[in-house]
N, C-alpha and C positions, 0 to 999 in steps of 0.2 A: 356252422357253415358248411354247406355240401361241398364235395370236391368238384374240381373243374376238369373238363375233358376237352381236348382238342384233336381234330382229325386232319390227317394228311391223306388225300385221295387223289389217286394218279390213274388215268385211263390209257389203255393200250394204244387207242386211236387219238384221243383229245390231249393226251399229255397231262400236265399238272392241273387238275380241275379245281384244286383248292388255292391255286396261286391267286393272291389278291382278295380273298374272301374276307379278310379281317380289316380291310381299308374302310375309310369314311365313305367312298363312292359305293361300296358293296353293302355296308350295314349301318351307315350313318353314324350317329354318336355312340353307337356300342362297339366301335372299332377297338382293337386291342394293339397297343404300341409293338409289343415283342412277338405278335402272333398274326401278323398281316398276311400271311401265306398259309394260314390253317383255318379250319371250319370250326366255329365254337359249337359243341355239342351240348343240348340241354338235357337230354335223357338218353339212356342206352339200356337195352334188354336183350338177353340171349338165353338160350336153354340148351340143355343136353338130356336126352332120355336114354334109359338102358333098354335095349332090345333082348337081352339074354344072350346076344351073341356079340355084343359090343356096343359102342355108343351110337346113338343116332342124333346128329347135330342139327338143331333147330335153326331158322334163319335169325339173322342178328338185325334188330331194329333200332334206329336211333332217330331223334328229333333235332331239328336245326332251324335256325332262323332263315327265312327266305333271303337269298343273297345272290352274288354274282354267279354261283354255282348251279343255282336252280335250273336255268335253261340248259346247262351242260348235262346235268343229271337226267334231264327229260330226253336229251339225245342219246346218253348212255343207255337208258332202258329201250329206247326205240331201235338201237342198233345192237342190242345184247352185247354191249362192250364188256371186255374183260377188264377187271379193275383191281387195283391194289389199295388197300386201306390199313392205315396205321393209327390207332387211337393212343393218346398219351394222357394218363391220369395224373392230376396234381392234387397234393394235400398241403396242409400246414404242418411243418415239423416242430419239434419241441423248441427250437429258436425262433419260432414265429415267422419263418420263411417258407415260400412255396418250394415244394420239391416234386420231382417226378417220382411216382412210387409204383406205377403199374402201367403195363403196355399190352395191348391187343393188336395182333396183325392178322389181316385176312388176305389170302391169295386165291386167285381163280374165282373172284367174286363176280357177281352180276346182280343188278337190281331187279327185284321181283315186284316191287310195289312202291309207289309214291302216292301219298295222301296229304293233300293241301288242308291246312287248318287256319281259318281266319275267323276270330272271335272278337267281338267289340271289347275294347279296353284291355285286350291282350296282345302279346307279340305275335305278329304273323309267322307261322312256322309250318314246316312240312315234315312228315314222318316218312323215312325211308327204310325199306326192308331189303336185305341182301342175302342171297345164297352164296356159299363159298365151298371150295374144295379143300382148303387148308386154313388152320386157325393155330396161332401161337399165342399163348397167354403167359406172362412174365411178371412176377413181382420184383421190381428192380432193386428194392432195398434188402429184402430177405434173400434174394438170389434163388428163388424157386421158378420153375416153369413147367409148362405142359404144351404139347403140340399134337395135333391130329390131322392126318391126311386121308381123305376118303379113298383114293385110289393111289397107292404108293408109286405105281409103275408111271404115273403122270407128273410126278413131282418136278422133274426137270423141265417140263413143258409149261409150268405155270408162269404167268407174267410177274416178272419183278423189274421195277424201274431202274435204269442205270443211275447210279448216284452222281450227282453234279460235282465236278471238280472243285475241291475247296480253294477259295482264294483268300489270301491273308494280306492285310495291309502292312507294308514294311515300316513299322514304327517302333521297333524295339530299341533298347539303349545301345545295342550293338550297331545298328543302323546309324544312330545318332553319332557314335565314335567314328564310323567310317566317313560320315559327312564332314565331320571336323577335320579329319585327315585330308579329305579331298579338298576341302576349302583352303588349307595351307598349301598344298601342292598345286593347285590350279590358280591360286591367287584371287580367290573370290570367297574370302570368309564370311562377309555379310550374306552374299547370295546363298551359300550353303546352309547358313543358320535359318534363313527364312524358309528353305525347304524343310529343315528339321521341324520348324514350328507348324508348317502346313500339314505334315504327316501326323503331328500329335503323338499321343500315346507316351512312350518313354523315350522318344527320339531326341527331344530337347535335353533331358537329363543326360543321356549319353553323350551329346554334343558338349555340354557343359563339363563333363568329366575330363574332356581333352583341352578344352580352352576355358580356364577359369583363372581365378586370382593366383593360384598357386603354380599353374602351368603355363600362364602366359609368357613367362620369361623364356621357358624352353621352346615355346612356339615361335617367338620372336628370333631367337637364335637359329632355329631350323629354318625359318623364312629367309634370314640373311644368307645362310649357306646355300640354300637352294637358288637363290637369285645369283650368287656369285658363280655357280656351276651351271647355270642356265636351266635349272629344273623348276623354276617358279617365276612368276611374273616380277619384274622389278617394281618396288613400292609396296610389296606385300607386307614388309615389316611394319611400315606406318599403318597399314590397313588393320593389322592385327592389334596394334596399339590403339587405334581409334575404336575399334569395336569393343575392347575391354574398358577404354575410357568412357565410352557412352554407357555402358552398363553399370559403371560404379559412380557416375556423376552425382547422381542423387544422394547416395549414401555418403559420399565425401562431402557434399554440401551440407548435409545434416550435421555431419560430425563437426564441420567447421564452425557452424552456428553454435552447437552446444559448447565448443571449446573456446569461443570467442571471450576474451577478457577485457573488461571495462575498467579503467582506473578511475578513482574519484575525481581527479582532475578533469578527465574526459566527460564525466557525467555532469560536473559542474558547469563546464563550458557549454554543454549542449542542453542544459536544463531550461533554457529559454523555449525550447520546442516541446517541453513536457505538457503544455496545455493541449497539443494536438493529440495527446493520449489520455486526456481527461484528468490530468494531474495539474492542481494549482497550489500556489503557496510559495514558501520559501524553500531554499535548498538545504533543508535540514536532512539528517541521516535517513529518516523514515521515508521522506519523499524521493530521496535518491535511489533507495532500494526499489520503491514502487516504480520509479522511471525506468531503472534497469530492467526490472522484470517485463514491463510493458514493451520495451525495445526488443527484448529476446522473443516475446510472443509474437511481435510483428514479423520478425525475421523467420519464424517457424511457419508463418501463413503460406498457403499454397501459391497464391499470387506473387509473394515475394520469392519462393523458391524457384519460380519459373526463369529468373535471371540466372544465366549460365556464367561460368568463370568466376573470378574473384569478385566478392561483393563487398562493397564499401558503404558504410552507413554515415561517412563524413566524420568519423571520429578521429 
């Protein structure tokens, strides 16, 4: 399988030309989930010749599907727009996973040619040729690189896009722990847990590190003290208890069913209902065992467990 190449293309006038190029609106069913803001490159070629006095860089040519960027590239060649191009090469590593292994960056680039290619039963593509003032090639795994600038004095004048500020979702375990503490202090344990669940990530795990079966006693004590000194809402203690109780109710119910003990006298007394479980005959030892197993199985059913609180089977 051949390597995969993705392109990030930014214009000095039009901004991020590759933005949205990997979406369904742009390329239909060939969209890429993790590369919606990049251009999928089908082929790439470039060359360098030796003049005897140094390198002579040839134009770089690549082909791509007709997509959202096609009209914008036509604008770029019409306006001789200054461009920044970054090509990322992916390959399969020894673990069978995709990895970035090669990178080509062009600065001071401008489009010199656009050739449309539409052939029956083939993907509609266009071939783009660009000239450039600066090129950087880097092998990301082996950590080797080469760069060339046609006019060194012009390096600081080359267009380089301003990187976007990185935004991070606050969903770490630390945030979850802060939410748990905030829930106790503000008297809104349930609401703060809902926030942790909405944040996702490790927030819920961090929340449960503060409020769990082992720490709920400490939390209740803290809530009581906070209420006495006016640092928390009255009734928070019962709210903490209710939250922990709701979290454990299913587990407690299941344990109660498993530990339920039936005496022979109880089974004999209720054997008249055995027919409801498909068991008929006399109350001998074998039928009593079958009846007991049938009752336990019924108690473990989902519809039976939906009953909250103490469960009575009439024994």
